[in-house]
C-alpha positions as CSV (number, residue, x, y, z in Angstrom):
1,X,3.3,4.2,-11.1
2,X,0.5,6.7,-10.4
3,X,0.2,8.0,-6.8
4,X,-2.3,10.5,-5.5
5,X,-3.2,11.5,-1.9
6,X,-1.4,8.4,-0.6
7,X,-3.2,6.0,-2.9
8,X,-1.6,4.0,-5.8
9,X,-3.2,2.9,-9.0
10,X,-3.0,-0.6,-10.4
11,X,-3.4,-0.3,-14.2
12,X,-4.1,-2.8,-17.0
13,X,-4.6,-2.3,-20.7
14,X,-7.6,-3.9,-22.5
15,X,-6.3,-4.3,-26.1
16,X,-9.7,-5.3,-27.4
17,X,-11.5,-2.3,-26.0
18,X,-8.5,-0.1,-26.4
19,X,-8.9,1.2,-22.8
20,X,-6.8,1.6,-19.8
21,X,-8.5,0.2,-16.7
22,X,-7.4,1.2,-13.2
23,X,-8.2,0.3,-9.7
24,X,-7.0,1.8,-6.4
25,X,-4.5,-0.8,-5.1
26,X,-4.0,-2.2,-1.6
27,X,-7.5,-1.5,-0.1
28,X,-10.4,-3.8,0.4
29,X,-12.9,-1.4,-1.1
30,X,-13.2,-1.7,-4.9
31,X,-12.7,1.7,-6.6
32,X,-12.2,1.5,-10.4
33,X,-11.7,4.0,-13.3
34,X,-10.9,3.9,-17.0
35,X,-9.8,6.1,-19.9
36,X,-8.4,5.8,-23.4
37,X,-5.2,7.8,-22.7
38,X,-2.6,8.0,-20.0
39,X,-3.5,11.7,-19.3
40,X,-7.2,10.8,-19.1
41,X,-6.5,7.8,-16.8
42,X,-4.5,10.1,-14.4
43,X,-7.4,12.5,-14.4
44,X,-9.9,9.7,-13.7
45,X,-7.7,8.3,-11.0
46,X,-7.6,11.6,-9.2
47,X,-11.4,11.9,-9.5
48,X,-11.9,8.3,-8.3
49,X,-9.8,9.0,-5.2
50,X,-11.5,12.3,-4.5
51,X,-14.9,10.7,-4.9
52,X,-14.0,7.8,-2.7
53,X,-12.8,10.0,0.1
54,X,-15.9,12.3,-0.3
55,X,-18.2,9.2,-0.2
56,X,-16.6,7.9,2.9
57,X,-16.8,11.3,4.6
58,X,-20.4,11.8,3.7
59,X,-21.3,8.4,5.0
60,X,-19.4,8.7,8.3
61,X,-16.8,6.1,7.3
62,X,-13.1,6.3,7.5
63,X,-11.5,5.9,4.0
64,X,-9.2,2.9,3.9
65,X,-5.5,3.6,3.6
66,X,-3.3,1.4,1.5
67,X,-0.9,0.7,4.4
68,X,-1.7,1.4,8.0
69,X,1.8,0.9,9.3
70,X,0.5,-2.2,11.2
71,X,1.7,-5.7,10.2
72,X,0.8,-9.0,11.7
73,X,3.6,-11.6,11.4
74,X,3.5,-15.3,11.8
75,X,6.8,-17.0,12.4
76,X,8.4,-20.0,13.9
77,X,8.4,-19.7,17.8
78,X,12.2,-20.2,17.9
79,X,12.7,-17.3,15.5
80,X,10.3,-15.2,17.6
81,X,12.3,-16.0,20.7
82,X,15.7,-15.3,19.0
83,X,14.4,-12.0,17.6
84,X,13.1,-11.0,21.0
85,X,16.4,-11.8,22.7
86,X,18.3,-9.9,20.0
87,X,16.1,-6.9,20.4
88,X,16.5,-7.0,24.2
89,X,20.3,-7.3,23.8
90,X,20.3,-4.2,21.5
91,X,18.1,-2.4,24.1
92,X,15.3,-1.9,21.7
93,X,11.7,-3.1,21.3
94,X,10.9,-6.1,19.2
95,X,8.9,-3.8,16.9
96,X,12.0,-1.5,16.4
97,X,14.2,-4.5,15.9
98,X,12.0,-6.1,13.2
99,X,11.4,-2.7,11.5
100,X,15.2,-2.1,11.3
101,X,15.8,-5.7,10.0
102,X,13.2,-5.2,7.2
103,X,14.6,-1.8,6.3
104,X,18.2,-3.2,6.2
105,X,17.0,-6.1,4.0
106,X,15.3,-3.7,1.6
107,X,18.3,-1.4,1.4
108,X,20.6,-4.4,0.7
109,X,18.4,-5.8,-2.1
110,X,17.7,-2.3,-3.6
111,X,20.8,-0.2,-3.2
112,X,20.4,3.5,-4.2
């Protein structure tokens, strides 16, 4: 996985053209790049991210970030109630409770 300045590249190989095509993942704006080698692709990825940030800055826009840290959840009302009660019983906010539950679930499914 290629990471640069908080952005991640999604990469595909075009066998017919013998090119690697990349796109900045997890943002609504479409930012693409391509190269014929992995080293070239990494260089083009860095340039694409830098150009994207520069373009946004020059045009008074805030560059999108892949993950803002905000998440809207939809759940069954009974689950919502039970989670809120459990959070209150643990003397923590619902946000802290849900964050901890997600973190624990990830750690259980992907132990180090």
